[in-house]
N, C-alpha and C positions, 0 to 999 in steps of 0.2 A: 721762513723769513724772520730775521732778527728784528727786535722792536726798534733798535736804533736805525735800521735801514728802511723803515717804513716811510712812505711819503705822507707827511702830516696833512698835506693839502687834499688828500683823498680819504675823507672820513668813512666812506662806505666801501672801501676796498676790503675784500675778503682775504684774510691772510692764508697762507699755506699752513694748514693745521698739522699736516703730516710731515712737515720739514724737520730734519734732525736738528737738535739743539747745538749751539756752538760749544757748549761745555762738552757735549758728547764727541764733537770733532776733536777737541783738545785731548780728551781722554784717549782717543784712538791713536793720537800722535805720541803721547807720553806713556801710553800703556795703562791708562786708568788712574783715577785719583785714589780710590780706596785701597787698591793693591799696588800703588806706585812704588818706585825704587828709591824712596826717600831714605837718606842715611841719617841716623841719629848719632851725633858725635859722641855723646856720653856712653853709648853702648857699643857701636860698631868699631870705634877706634880704641877702645879699652881692651876688649876681649880679642884674643888672637884668632886667626882663621884655622880652626881645628882641622877642617877637611884638607886644606893645602899642606899643613904640617904633617898630617898622617900620610899624605900621598908622596911627599918628598922623601920621607925616611922609610917608606914601605913598612911601617910598623902600625898595624891596624889597632892594636890594644894599647898603644903608647899614650900616656896621659901627658899632655903638654904642661910645661911649667907655667903656672899662673903667677902673675904679678900681684901679690897680695898687698902691695902698698896702697893704702887708701888715699885717694886724691884729696887734695885740700878743698877748702870751701870756695876757692877761687873758681870762677866760671871757666868752663872748658872752651878753648878757642879752636876754631877749625884748623886742622893740620894741613900742612903743605904736602905735596906728593913726596918730597924728599924725606920729610919727617915720617910719613906713613911707611916708606920703604925701610927706614931705620927701625921702626917698631916691628915690622915684619921680620927683619933680619934678627933682631933680638929674640923674637918669639921662636925662630927656627933653630936657635943655638941650643946645644945640649945643656941641660941644667947641671950645674955642678953639685947641687944639693938642695935640700929643703930648708926653709927658714923656720924659726921657732914661732909657731902661731900664737903662743901664749904671751909673746913679747910685742904683740901688736899695739899700736897706740890706741888711745881712747876713741870710741866711736864719735863721729861728728854728728850732731843733731840734724835730723832730716828737715828739709825745707818744707814750708807750708804748701799744701797742694794748691795748684793753680787751676781753678775750674774754667774750662774753656767752652765756648759755644760751638755749635755745628759750623757756623761760618768760619771760625778760626781753624777748625779741623780741616775744612776743605781748602781754605786759602789762608796760608800763614801770614800773608801781608795785610790781612784785614785788621783794622784797628777797632777794638770794642769800645762802644760808647757807654757812658755812665747812664743809669736808669733815671728817667725824669720823675718817677713816683717816689714820694718820701716814705710811703708805707712799705716800700720794698727795701729800704735801708734798715739799719739796725734800730733796736727799740729806743736807744738813748736819743738818737736824732729825732725820732717821731715824738717821744715824750717831751723833748725840749720844745718842739714846735707847738705842742698842745698847751703847755704851761706858760707859753709866752703871752705877756699881757696884751700885746698888739693883736693877738688872735689872727695869725696869718692864715690859718686853715678855715676860719669862720665857722668853727664848731662850738664855740663858747664852752670849752671844757677847762678853762683855767682855774675854776673854783672846785673842781671835782677832787675828791680824796682818792689818792692812789693806794690801793689795797694790795697786800701780798698775794701773788698769783696762787700759791699753794693754799693759803687760807681761804681765798675766795672760791677755789674749786671745791674744797671740802665742804664749805658752807652751802654752795650751790647743790651739791649732791644731797646733803641733809635736807635742804629745802624741797627738792624733788620727791624725797621719801616722806615728807610731812613731819620732819623733826626740826626742833629749834637748834640754832647754832650761834656762833659769836656774832655773825653779821645779821642773820635773819631770826626773828623771834615771833612767837605766836601771840596775837592779841585776842584775848577771850571776848572782850566787849565788841570789837569790830568783826570778829570771826574771820580774821585773815592774818597772813604773815606780814610783818612790818620790818623794813630794813633799818639797821642801826645808823646808817648814813643816808641822808636824802639824795646826795649826789656822790657817786663813787665810780671808779673804774680800776682796771689793772693795767700794768705797763704794756704798751703796744696796742691798746684798744681805746676807742673813743667811748664816751658815755652813752651815746645813742646806740651803738652796737651792743653794749652791755645791757641796756634796757630791753632791746629787742630779744636778746638771748634770755633775759630774766623772765620774760612774760610766760614762756612755756613752763619753766620750773615753778613759778609762782602758782600757776593753774594746777599743776600736779600736787603741790603741797596743800592748797586750799581744798581741792577735791578729795584728797586723802583724809584730811581732817573731817570733812563732811561725811564721808563714808564711815569713818570710825565712830562718829556721833550716831549715825543710823544704826550701826551694829550695837552700840551700847543701849539705845532706846529699845531695839527689838528684843534684846536679851533681858532688859529690865522690865519692860511692859509686855513681854511676849505672851500673849494669849492666842496668837494666830500662828498655827503651825507653818503655813506657807511663808509668812513673813520672817519667822525664825530661820527657815531654810534658806531664804534669800540672804539674810544676815550672815549665815554660815558660809554661803557662797562668796559674798563680798569679803568676808574674813580670809577665805582661801586666796582670793585675788590679791589682797594686800600683803599677806604673808609671802606669797610667791614673788611678788614684785620686790619686796624687801630683801628676800634671800637672793634673788637673781641679780638685781642691780648692785647690791652690796658686793657680790663676788666679781661682777664684771667691771665695775667702775675702777677697781684697783689696777687694771691693765690699760686704762685710758690715760693718754699723755697730753691731751689737748681738750680745749673747750668744745671744739667741733665734734670730736669723738664722743664726748659726754652728751652733747646735744643729740647726736645720732642715736646714742643708746637710749635716751629718754623719749625719743619721738614715738615709737609704738606704745610706750607706757602712757604717754599723754593721750593718745587716740583711744585706748581701751578705757582709761579712767573717765574720759568725757562721755563715752558710750554708757558706762555704768551710772554715772551721775545723771544722765538724761533719763535713764530708766527709773532711778530713785525719785527724781523730781515728778515724773508722771504718775507713779504709784502713790505719791504722798496724799493724793485726794481720793483714793479708792476707799470704798466702804468695807469691803470684806476680801477674803482670800480669792474668791472666784473672779471678782472684778480686777484684782491685781494680776491674776494669771492671764486674763484677757488682754490687759495692757501690755504685758511682756510679750505675749504671742503676737500682738499687732506690731510691736516694735521690731520683732525678729522678721516678720513678713516684709518689712520695708528694706531689710538687708538681704533679701533672697538673691539679689543679683550679684552679691559679692563672691569672689572666688578665693579670698585669703582665709586664714584660720579664724578670723573674727566671727564668722557665721557659725563655725563649729563650736566656738566657745559659748556663744549665746544660746545655741541649741542645747548644750550641756547644762547651762544655767536654767533653761526652761524645764529640762528633765528633773533637775534637783528641786526646783521650787514647786513643781507639780506633784512631786512624789507623795506628800501627805494627802492631797486631795484624791489622787489615784488609788492610794492605799484604802481610803474609805470606800471608794467605788468598788474595789475588789472585795471588801468585807460585805458591802451591801448586796453585791451580786452573788456572794457565796463561794467565790473562788479563792478567798484568803480567810485564814482564821481571824476572828475578831480579837484584837489585842486588848481591848477594854471590855467593860460590861456590854452585853448585847443591847442594841438599840430597841427600846420598847416604847409603847405609847404612854408610859408614865413619865417620860422625860420630855425635855424641850425639843428634841430632835437634833440633827446634826447636818451641816452643809445643806445640800439641796433637798434633804428629807426633813420636813417640818411636821410637828405634831400639833394639830389644831382640834379644838372642840367644835364639832359640827352641831350647831343649834338650829332647831326648826320647831315649828308648831304644827302638829298634824291637824287633820280635820276634826279630831276628837277634842282638840284644845289642849292637849298635853304637850308640855315643853320637853323636848328630847335633847339630850346632851350626850354626845359620844365622841371620844377622841379617835382621830383617824390620822393615818399618814397622808401627807399632802405634798405634792411636788411643787417646790419653790423655784420657778424659772429665773428669779433674780440671782440665784446662786449657782447658775450654770455658766461655766466659762464660754467664751465665744468660739472656741475651737470644738465644742460639742454642739451638734445640731439639736434643735428641739425634738426631732423625731427620735434620735438616739437617746436623748435624756429621758424621754417618756418610756422608751423600751427598758432602760436601766431601772427606772423607778418601778415600773410594773413587774419586772422580773424579781426585784427585791421584795416587793410586797407579796407577790405570789409565793415566794420562798418562805416568807414569814407565816403565811397560811399553812404551808406544808409542815413547817416546824411545830406549829401550835397544835395541829390536829393529827399529824402523822409523824411523830417524832422518831419512829423506827425506820422511816424511809431512808434510803441511801443518800438522797439529796439533802436531807435534814441532818446528816451526820458529818461533821467536819473531818473526821478521820478517814472516811471513805472517799470524800472529795479530794483530800490531800493526797491519798494514795494514787489517785489518777494523774498526779502531777499537772495541775492546771497551770496554764501560762499566766504570768503576772502582767497586770496592766502597767505598761511603761512605754515611753516614747521609743520608737524605732526610726532611725534616720537613714540608714543605708538599705539598699534593696536586698542585700543578703540577710540582714536582720529581719526585714519584713517577711521574706519568704520563710525564714525559720519560725517566726511567730505563727504564721498561717499553718505550717505543718504541725506545730505543737497543739494549736487549737483543734485541728482535725483529729489528732490522736487522742486528745483529752475527751472530745465528744464521743469518740468510739468506745473508749474504755469506760466512761461513766454510763453510757447507754447499756453496755453489757452488764454492769452492776445492777442497773434498774430492771433489766429484763430478768435477771436471775431472781431478784427480789419479788417481782410481780408474778412470775410464773410458778413460784414455790407454792405448794398446796398449804403447807403449814409454815407459819412465820414465828419461830421462837423469839423470845425477847432479845437474845444475843445471836441473831442470825449472822453467819459469816459469809461474806461475799468473796469472790475470787480476788478482788483487789486487796481485801484485808489479809487473806492468806499469803498473797505475795508480799504484802507489806511486812508480815511477821517473819518471812524468810529473809527479807532484805535487812530488817532490823531485829536481830535475835535478842533475847533477854540477856542482861548483863551478868548477874550473879546467881540468880535462882537456877537451881539444877546443876551448879558447879560443885566440884569437890573443894575440900578445905585447902588443899595445896594450890589449886588454881585461884581461889579467892585471895590467898596470901600473896601469890605472885602478882596478881593484879593490883593489890594494895601497895606493894613495894614499887611497882612500876609507876603508879600514880604519884608516890612520894618522890621518886626520882625526877619526875616531870616538874613537880612543884619546887624542887630544890634548884632547878636550873635558873640561871639569871634571866631576868625579863628582857625580852627583845623589843626594842621600841621601833625598829625599822618596819615600816609599812610600805605596802605596794603603792606606787603613785597612781592616783585616780586620773580619770580622763580629763577633768578640768585642769589639774595642775600640769599635766603633760601638754595640753593645748596652750595654756598660758606661757609655759616655757618656750614652746616652739614659736609662739607669736612674738614674744619679747626678744628672741634672738634672731628673728627673720630679718634679713636685710631686704629692703624694698627692691623688687625686681630680680631677686636671687633664686626664686623658686623655679625649679626645672620641671619639665614635662613629667618625668618619672616621679616627682614629689607630690603630684596632685593627689588629694584625698579620694577615697572611694566614692563612687557615684551615689549621690543621695537624691531622694525624691523631693519634689517641690514642697515648700513649707505648707502651702494651702492643702495639700493632699496628705500630709503626715498624720493628722488625727484620724482620718478615715482608714488609712493603711495600718496604723498602729493599734487601734482599739476595736475596729468594727468586727474583725474576725473573732475575737474573744467574746465580745458582747453577743454576737449573733449565735455562736455555739452555745453559750449558756442560756440564751433566751429560747432557743429551739428545745433544749432539754427540759427546762422548767415549764415552759408553756404546754408541751405535750403531756408531761407528768401531771400537772395541776388540772388540765382539762379532763384527763381520764379520771382523776380522783373526784372531780365535781360530778361527772356523769355516772360513774360506776359506784362510788362509795357514798356519795351524798344525794343521789337521785335528783339531780338538777332538772332533768326533763319532766319529772312528775310535778315539781313545784311550778314550773312554767306552764304546764298544761292546766294546773289548778287555777292560775290567774285567768286563763282563757275560759275555763268552764264556769267560773263564778263571777269574777269581776266583769268579764266581757259577755256574760250570759251565753257562752258557747254550749253549755249543757242544757239540752232541751227539757229534760226532766226537771231541772232546778228552775228554769224560767217559767215553766208551766205551773209547778207547785207554788212558786213565789207569787205569780199572778193571781192564782185562786186564793192564796192566803191573805192577800192584800185587798182584793176587790170583789170576790164572789159574795153576793148577798145571801145566798142560800146556805152558807156555812153558819155554824153557831157562833154567836158573838162572844168575844173574849172579854167584853166589857163587864165590869162588876155592876150588877143590878140588884137592888134590894128586893127581897121577897121572891126572887126568881132563882131557882136552882139550876145549875148547869147539868146538862144531860150526860156530859163526858164524851160527846162526839168530837168530830174535827172542828176546830174553832178557827176563826179568821178575824181580820180587822174590819172588813166590810166598809172600805172607804167609798164614800158617795152615798151611803145609806144611813149615815149617822151625823149628828150635829156637833158633838163634842170631839175635838181633835186638837192636838195629837194624842194618841193612846198612851197609857201609862207603860212603864217598863215591864210590869207584870203581865200586861196584855201582850206585849211584844214577845215575851218569853213563852207564853202559852201558844201564840199563833205560829211562831217561827221555830219552836224547839224541835230539834231533830230533822229540820228541813235540809240543812247542809249535809249532815251525815248520810241521810237516805239518798240524796242525790249523788254523793260521792261513791257510795256503794253501788248504786245503780249504774253509774258510769263504768265501774270496774267489773261489770258483768257478774256481780254477786247477787245472791238472793236478797230480796228486799224485806223478807219476813222478819229478819232480826235487825233490820237497819235502825229501827226506832230505839233499840237498846244502846246504840252508840251515842256518846256525847260529843259535843262540838270540839272538845279539847283533844279528841283522838285524831282530828284531821291534821294534815301537814301544816306546819306554821301556826297551829292553834287558831285555825280559821273559825270565825264566829261573827254573828251580827253585833253591831254596836250602835250607839247613839252619837251623832256628830255634835260637837260643841259649836254653837252658832252665836252670832251677834244678836242684839235686840231686834234689829230690823229684819234679820232673817227669821227669827223666831216668830215675829208678828206675821210675816208672810206664810210661814209654815202652819200657823194656827187656823188658817182658812182652808177647809177641806176642798173647796172648789177652785183653789189656785193651782198653778203649775208647780209651785214649790212645796206642795203639801207633803211630799215624801222625801224632802231633802235632808231630814234628820236621820234617816236610816243609812247605815254604811256597813261595810265589811271590814272586820279587823283581822289583819294578817301580819305576822312577824316572821320573817325568814330566819331559819336557823343559821348559825355560823358554820362554815364560811360563805354560805350562799348569799349573804348580804352584799358580797362583792359584785354579784350579778343583778340581784333584785334589790336595788338601792331604795332609800326612803323617797328620793325624788321620783323614781319610777312608780313607786306605790302611790304617791300623791296623784300622779297622772292617771293611774288605774282608778283611783277613787273618783276623779272628775268624770271619767267615762262612765263609771257605774251609776253616778248620780243622773246623768243624762239618759242612760238606758232605762232607769226606773221610770222616768217621765214618759219614755217611748212606749213601754209595755202598758203603762196606764192609759195612754192615748189609744192604743190598739184595743184595749178592753172597753174604753168609753165609746168609740165609734161603732164597735160591734153591738153594744147595748142600745144604741140609738134606734135600731130597727125593732128591738123588743118593746121599747116604749111606744112605738107607733102601731104595733100590731095587737095591743091589748084591746079587748072588746069595748071598754068604756073610755078609751082615749079620744080626746078631741082631735088628735092628729091622724086618726084613722080615716078621715074623710078625704075630700079632694083638695087638700091644702098642698098645692104644687110647690110653693116656695120652700116649705119645710122639707118636702121630699127631696128637692134638689140639694138643699143644705146637707141632708143626711148622706146623700150619694157623693157629693163633692168632698165632704169632710172625710168620709171613709177612703175615697180615692187619694186624697192628699196625704192623709196620715199613713196609709199603707205604702204609698210611693216613697215617702221620706224614710219610713222605717226600713223598707226593703233596700233602699240605697245605703242607709247607714249600716245595716247588718251585713249585707252581701258585699258591697263594694268597699265599705270602710273597714269592717272587722274580718269577715271571712277571707276575702282575697288577700289582705295584708298578712293575716296569720298563716295562710298557706305558704307564703314566701318564707316566713320564719320557720315553719315546720320543715320545709325542704332544706333549709340551712342547718337545722339541728340534725336532720337525717344524714347530711354530709359529714357532720362532725362525728356522729356515732359510727358511720360507715368506715371511717378511718381506723377506728379502734377494733371494730368487729371483723373487718376484712383480714387484717394482719394483727394478731395479738402481740407481736413484737415491735410494732411501730408506735413508738411513744413520742416521736419528735414532730413538732409543728414549726411553722415559720416564726420568725421573730415578731411578725405583725399578726400573729394568730393566737394571742394569749387571752387570759381572762378579761383583761381590760377591753380588748376588741369585741369580745362577746357581750360585755356590758354595754358598750357603745351601740352595738347592733341591736340589742334588746331595747334600748332607749329610743333608737331610731324607729323601731317598729311601732312603739307606743305613740311617738310623735306623728307618724304617718296616719295612724288611726284617728288621732285628735284632729289632724288637718282635714280628713274627709268628713269627720263628724262636726265640723265648724266650731271646734273648741279652742282654736288658737287665738292668741290675743288680738291679732289683726282682723279676726273674723267675728268679733263680739257684736258689731252692729247687725250682721246677718243673723246671728243666733238670737239676738233680742227681737228681731222681726219675727222669727219663727216662734218664739215664746208667746208673742202677742197673738199669733194665729191659733196656737194651742189654747190660749186663754179664751178666745171666742168660741172655740169648739166645746170647751168645758162649760161655759155659760149656756150655750145652746143645749148641752146635755142635761144640765140642771133644770132648765126651763122645760125641756121635753119630759123630764121625769115628773115635774109638777103638773104639766098639762095632761099627762097620761093618767093622772089620778082624777081629773075632772071629767064631767059628762056633758057633751054638747057644747054649743057656743060658737061664736065667730072666730075666724082665724086670729091668732095673736099678733099684735103689731110689733112686740119686742122681738119676735122671731125674724120678722122682716128686717128690722134694724140690724140685728146681729148678722143676718145673711149678707146685707149690703156691705157691712164692715169686713166680713170675711172675704167676700169677692175682691174688695179693694186691697186688702192686705196681701192676699194671695197673688194678685196682679203685680203689686210692688215687689213681692218676693221673687217672682219669676223674672221680672225685669232686672232685678239685682243679680240674679243668677246668670242671666244672659250676658250682662256686662262683665261679670267675673270670668265667664267662659271665653270671652273675647279679649280680656285684659292681658296685655303682655307682662310677663314676669309673675303671674299668678299660677303657681305650680309649674309643671313641665320644666323643671330645672334640676340639673344634676349637681352633685357635690364638686365636680371638677371646676365649676365656675366660682367656687368660694376661695377664700384665702388659704385654707388648709388643703393639702393635696388629697386626692381620692385614695381611700384606703384600698390597698391591693391585697391579694391573697384570698384566703378562705372567707373572710368577713368583709367582702367588698360591699360598700354601702350604695353603690349606684343602682342596685335593683330596688332600693327603698326610696328613690327620689319622689318628691312631692308632685305627683302628676295632677294635671288639671282634669279631674273627673266630674266636674260639676255639670258637664253636658249630659252625663248619664242620668243625673237627677232631673234635668229638663226634659229628657226623653220620657221619663216615667210620668212626669207631671202633666205635660202638655204636648202629646204627640201630634194632636190635630189643631193646635193653636187655639184652643177653646177660650182661654182667658184673654188672649191677645185680640180676639174678635169682639168679645162681649164687654170688655172692661176698658174704659178710657182712663189710663193712669195719668 
C-alpha cells in the first residue's frame, strides 16, 4: 500500500508491509532504473554503431572511419530521427582517406565536474535544493559571517585573530610535542604554555571549536614538560636506582613519541587527522603523569615500586597495549631491586663490594647494632643483619621476604665459615646457569622459568653431593660443573702457537677498524609504544590479540616463587647439615638442657651438695684455721656472712662443670678434675650476676629466697651457632636457671626439716603436732611444685624438642645425598622452634610476664618455709621447753598462702584463653613443614599441679580463704 493511498482517518490501520513498491512496479515496466536504456546524446549520437557497420559490409576487422572533428563548446541538442539516419548514413560510407591528426584544432578546456546526488541519478527531473547550513558552504562565506559585526551566528568571534592554517597546524604539532613555536611559547614562571594571541582561529573554524581542539594539545605539551623536568631531577639528584630507571623509561617514552609523531604528522592534511594522531599520545601521557604524581610522595624505591604495581593492578581489565606497556615499565623499574635480591640470594654475581656488617646495609637488608645488657651487667654490642619490612614492595609477601632474607643470611654464614663450599663459590653457581629474577608476564615465560629453576636446582645439588661425598677436599676441588664450564669456555691465548696468536691479534684489529654500528635492536617498550601510538581505536582484530598473560595479582608469585624456593631448599639443606655435622649443634643444645635446665643428674646433685651440704669443709677464709684440703662447699644455711667471696665460689665450684660433662659423656671421672671449665663447649663456666642495689640487699640475707640469685652460668655460643642460640634465648635460659636454683634449695631445705626434728636434744622431738604437720605439708608442697616444674615443664617439653632434632638428623643419616629441605625449614625456623621450646618451659614454670602475681605468691610460700627451717634449726639446738608460738604463726600463714595459691591455680585452670591455644589463632600463619610449632602450643597444664597438690581437697576443707 502506497503512503498516498492510505486512509488518514484510520490511524491504527496496519499497512501491507510486504506489498511491492511503486518504484519497483515502474522498474518492471521500463526495464529497471539502474540498467535502463537511457541514451546519452553526447556519447550515443557521436560514435557510430560499430556492430551494424561491420555487419552491413561483412568485414569483421574493418575499422570504421571516425569523425575526429571535436565538437564545439556549444551544448549538444537532441537529434531528430532524420538527423540520426543522416549520421548513420555518413558512418556507413566508405572513407576516402584519413585526415592529418597533427592538424587538429586546439583542445577545448573541459567543463567543471557537476556533482550530482543519488536523487538526481535516479530521477533526472529532480531539482536539487541549496543547503541551509552555512558551514557547508565555502570558507569565505563562513568567515564573512563570523567577522560580521552584527554577529548573525551568535558566536562572538568578530574579535578573533585569523591565523594562517599552515602556521597554526605546525604550531599545534610543536605544542603537542612540548616545543615552543611562533604561536605557543613556554612560560617558566607559570609552568605552562601560553598562546601569543588570546583569541584566535583559522579560516573555516570558530574560536570555540579551536579552543576545544587546543585543550588536548595543551595537556600533551604541559605533561611533556613535566616529564622532562622529572627526568632532569632524577638524573641530577639520582641516588635511587629505581627512580633513575623510571626516568630512563620516561625518556624512552618521550623519544618514541617525538620520533613517531614527527614522522606521521607530515602525512596529515587536516586538524581532525592531527587530533586523531595525538589521541593515543594524550592517553599514555596522562597515565605516566598520574604515576609520576603518585610516586612523588614515596620515601624510597620499594614504596615507589608498590605504587606502580598498584596502579597497574587497576588496569588489569584493559585489553589494549597500554597494559603491556605498563607491565614493561614495571619490569624496567623493578630491575635494580630484583638484581639486588638475586645478589643477596646468591644466584647472581655481586656487581659491587659484597654486603658486609661493616656497612649501612642495602634495600631490605639493614645492619643494626644489637645492644643489650646481660645478667652479668655487661653491655653487648654486635652488628647483625636485620630484615627491614618497610623496604619490601607490596608485590612481595612478608613470608617470601623472610625466606629471601634468611636464605641470604644463611649463605653469608656458609661463605664465612666454609668458603670452599660450592654454594659459597660464585663461579660454580654461575656454571649451573641460575635463572634470573625478572618479571614473567606470559604463561610460556612462566613455564620456561619454572623449568630453568628445576634444572638449576638439580645441577647445583649434584655439585654439592660431589663436594660432600669426597673424602679429601683439596683447596681447588674441581666439580663437574667447573669441568664443563672450562670445556664451554676454553682459554684464549695460553697454549696457542705463535701463528695462532698472531692471527687472533690481526682478527681483533680488523674488528676494531670496522665502523661503529649504532643500530640497536628495538626493545619491548619501544615496540609496544609504537604499536600503541599507531593503533586506531577499534582496529585490532582477533588474530592481533597479545599472548595470554596471567592476572597481575598472580604475577609476583608465578615469576619469583619458583626461583626463591629452589634456592631456599638448597641453602637450607646445606646449612642445616653444616650446623649439625660440622659445628655439633646438637651437642650445644644438649649442653643447655644438662646445665641450664639441670637435666644432668650428676651436675644437679653435685651442685646441691656444694651449695648446701653442712658436712663439707667450708671454703670461707678463717683466721687460725688451716684447710684440710678436702671437698669444700658454701654451706648455705649454716653460716651468717653471705654472699661468699669470689675465691670461695672458685674453690667450691671449681671442676664441677667439667666433671659433670665428662660423666654425661660416659667417660671415666678419675681425670675429670684435671679439666678446666674453659675446655667445655661455649666456654661454659660459673659467673656472678650483676645486680641492682635492691637485689644485692635481698641477696645478702642467707634466709631469703633470693640468696642464690647472684650465681649464674656463663656461656657464649661459637659462630655460627649464635644464629640458633641467640642472646635472647640465653637470657631466658638464665631466668629458668635462677628459678631452678631456688627449687633445688627448697628441696634440700624440706628434706633437712626432719633432721632438725630427729635430733636427741631438739625441742621439736616431742609431741608438737603443729610443727609436724608443717614439716609434712611443706615437703609435700615443695616436692609437688618441683615435680610439676621438672617433669611437666622441662622434661616433657624437651622430649618434644629432642624428637624434632632426631627428625632433622634422620633426614641426613638416612640418605647421605639428601641435602635439600623445604623453603620453610631453614636455620631461622630452627631458631624459632628453639625459642618456642624455651617459651613453653617458662610458661609452665610461671615465668611469663602475665604470671608474675602467681610467682610472687609462690615466693612468699617459699619464704615462709625458709623461715620455719631457720626457726627449726634454732629450736633443734635448744633442750626442752614449751612449743614455740612463732611456729604456729608461720604455719597459719603457710596454710593461708597455700590455700590462696590453690584457689588461683583453680581459677587459671578454668580460665578461658589461659593456655590451650594454638598458633593458628594468631595473626601469623602456622608454620608448616618440619618445624611445625603447633606441637609446642601453650597447653593449660596447671590442672596437673592441682592434682599433685590437693588430690583429696585437703586445703579446700580446712582453710577458709
